[in-house]
C-alpha positions, -999 to +999 in steps of 0.1 A: +102-133-567+075-106-567+079-074-548+050-055-533+027-035-556+036-002-540+074-008-544+069-019-580+052+015-587+081+035-573+108+048-596+145+051-585+159+086-578+173+100-610+196+123-590+211+094-571+215+075-603+233+103-621+255+109-590+263+072-588+272+071-626+295+101-622+312+085-591+317+053-611+335+072-639+357+090-614+367+056-599+377+046-634+401+075-634+379+096-657+377+133-649+341+142-644+327+175-630+295+166-610+268+192-610+242+166-601+241+164-563+222+189-541+250+191-515+270+221-504+307+218-510+315+236-478+325+217-447+303+216-416+313+245-394+339+238-367+317+247-338+292+221-348+318+194-353+333+201-319+300+196-302+296+163-320+331+152-309+323+162-273+291+141-275+311+111-285+337+116-259+311+121-232+293+089-241+262+103-257+261+073-280+231+054-267+194+053-276+178+086-270+144+095-256+119+105-267+122+088-300+109+120-317+140+139-306+158+150-275+141+179-257+171+201-261+168+199-298+131+202-299+133+235-279+160+248-303+136+240-332+107+258-316+130+288-310+141+287-347+105+285-360+095+315-339+127+335-347+128+329-384+092+321-394+070+337-369+056+303-360+046+292-325+053+255-319+058+236-286+080+205-282+049+182-286+042+197-320+077+192-335+095+160-345+131+153-353+138+128-380+166+112-401+168+140-427+141+162-442+133+135-468+124+112-439+102+140-424+084+142-457+078+104-458+066+103-422+040+130-430+029+110-461+027+078-440+007+094-412-019+112-434-024+093-467-045+063-474-046+041-506-065+060-533-058+094-518-045+120-543-016+144-538-013+175-559+023+180-570+032+210-592+060+207-617+089+209-615+091+188-584+119+171-565+121+136-577+111+121-543+077+139-542+060+118-569+073+085-554+067+088-517+029+088-520+031+056-541+048+038-512+016+041-492-008+034-521-017+071-528-017+087-562+004+117-573-015+142-594+010+161-614+000+197-623+021+213-650+031+249-642+039+276-668+070+296-675+049+328-675+041+321-638+077+315-629+071+277-629+049+282-598+015+268-590-014+293-592-045+291-570-066+285-601-044+256-612-045+242-577-083+245-576-087+228-610-067+198-598-088+191-567-111+160-567-131+144-539-099+122-533-075+151-529-059+150-496-026+169-498-006+195-517+032+192-519+048+227-518+085+236-521+098+271-517+125+279-525+121+252-552+143+223-560+149+222-589+139+256-603+150+279-575+116+297-577+104+314-545+067+319-538+056+354-528+035+361-497+005+369-520+010+337-540+011+316-509-020+334-495-040+325-526-029+288-523-037+288-486-072+300-492-079+271-516-064+246-491-085+259-462-116+260-483-113+224-493-096+211-461-064+199-479-032+193-461-001+212-472+033+195-469+056+225-471+093+217-478+113+247-467+148+231-465+163+259-487+148+288-468+182+303-459+194+303-495+175+332-511+190+361-532+184+396-544+165+406-512+138+380-518+118+371-487+111+335-477+076+331-463+063+300-446+027+293-457+019+282-421+026+317-409-004+331-429-031+322-403-042+296-378-065+279-403-037+271-428-012+264-400-035+236-387-034+220-422+004+225-428+033+203-420+064+225-422+095+205-430+130+217-426+165+205-416+201+213-411+215+197-443+216+227-467+220+257-444+247+242-423+264+219-448+253+189-428+239+166-454+255+134-440+244+141-405+208+133-415+187+156-393+154+169-405+125+181-385+088+191-389+063+212-371+025+205-373-005+200-351+000+176-322-023+150-338-002+149-370+031+149-351+019+120-330+011+101-361+045+108-376+061+098-343+043+064-344+058+056-378+093+067-368+092+047-335+085+015-354+107+023-383+141+038-372+135+043-334+152+078-335+178+099-354+215+096-345+222+107-310+254+125-320+238+143-349+210+156-327+236+172-303+253+187-334+219+200-347+213+219-314+246+237-319+237+244-355+204+261-346+214+278-314+251+286-322+267+312-344+249+317-377+276+336-397+285+306-418+251+306-434+257+340-449+292+332-460+279+302-479+249+322-493+272+349-507+294+323-524+264+306-539+251+339-551+283+346-570+283+311-585+246+315-594+252+346-614+283+332-632+266+299-641+234+316-654+254+341-674+274+314-690+244+293-698+225+321-714+255+328-736+252+293-751+232+288-783+197+274-778+199+276-740+177+298-719+180+301-681+161+322-657+180+335-628+169+314-598+157+333-567+167+306-542+183+272-535+215+264-554+203+251-588+201+265-623+173+250-644+178+260-680+154+253-708+173+233-734+144+221-755+157+239-786+185+214-787+161+185-790+160+170-825+196+177-832+225+153-836+262+149-827+277+124-850+255+094-848+240+104-815+205+118-814+195+144-788+158+138-784+151+149-748+166+158-714+178+123-707+197+119-740+211+154-736+224+146-701+239+113-713+256+132-741+270+159-717+283+132-693+300+111-720+311+138-744+316+168-719+324+148-688+298+169-668+271+153-648+237+171-649+203+158-641+175+155-668+144+175-662+123+144-670+130+133-634+114+166-621+084+164-644+096+189-671+112+174-701+123+208-714+149+214-687+181+200-671+193+208-635+228+220-627+239+225-591+262+254-583+269+240-548+305+233-559+336+255-563+338+283-588+368+266-603+348+234-611+318+255-623+341+273-647+354+240-660+319+226-663+307+256-683+336+254-707+330+217-712+293+221-717+298+250-742+323+229-762+300+199-762+270+218-773+290+234-802+294+199-816+256+194-819+241+203-852 
């Protein structure tokens, strides 16, 4: 049997693969600390759960209309965009989808044609390079530099543009590096995008998780010209510990949103009715839980990075946002542990899983072989255990 050419070009998610492997080991009774998944360990706040339970009890369990999201939720999203980002959207210029990943794909499906090119700076979330391939478009990977904080510069963006360039993928705060683009850096990128008429798919799912007084800025807020070209993607998964509820959303021009809605209508009809009701409460209800989680992540961030930097041949920049550490471990490549060769990020992560019983994600999946990704979206107790295990495992490498 032969699958479609587009599906054959797509690589499976390395983060999902690692998480599945760690889960399999746990089912075998093996004690594994998983630092692989991008999922808060906190429970969904009670006020949100109560609204969902009420929705079930009141029979809000049927198909919803419009398929692009109930009006109540669209209005809450518009209010959120104005309150948090200084962005003016109306219900006809927002769409509600089955997770932010789905929002990203709908934008790709609505805007890209076979042969179009998408500029994707490293390090990138593993899905970015694969979604364009599903519609026959081509990812153009641009390697960023440590001296620029692993962020795309305007000059690098400009140099990557060809007559086929249609879109730029942008993620701030970044998964996996935790880097946050400044207003000035975004302005420079926006000027290039406007000059060449290039769409910007701006993934802002981690916007609430920034540290040290860092400001999150949405590139769409820098002027009407760039707003017209930008699809702002967000969701409730990270900020409200609602990963399993699968609610993402996007704001863009009415024309783009209509295109995304067409795809969703024929693909999944609409997001979960119950999750939509819960998302209204998340956006409109009390927001204190966000800060409680952010403070806890901040403490874990500092501890993890301090421990990593104390290990031989490991260098880790303190991330400015999200909940990942992204250490450079390339000095360990070329070493051995017994008969095992450590040659790259994949073999190192395999070693840490089998020898240290810690699940990390190889940087190869994010486009940078020099790094591995560790999530600190788990308890301090487990992070301490993981750091001890990694330290012990690395001391066995020579």
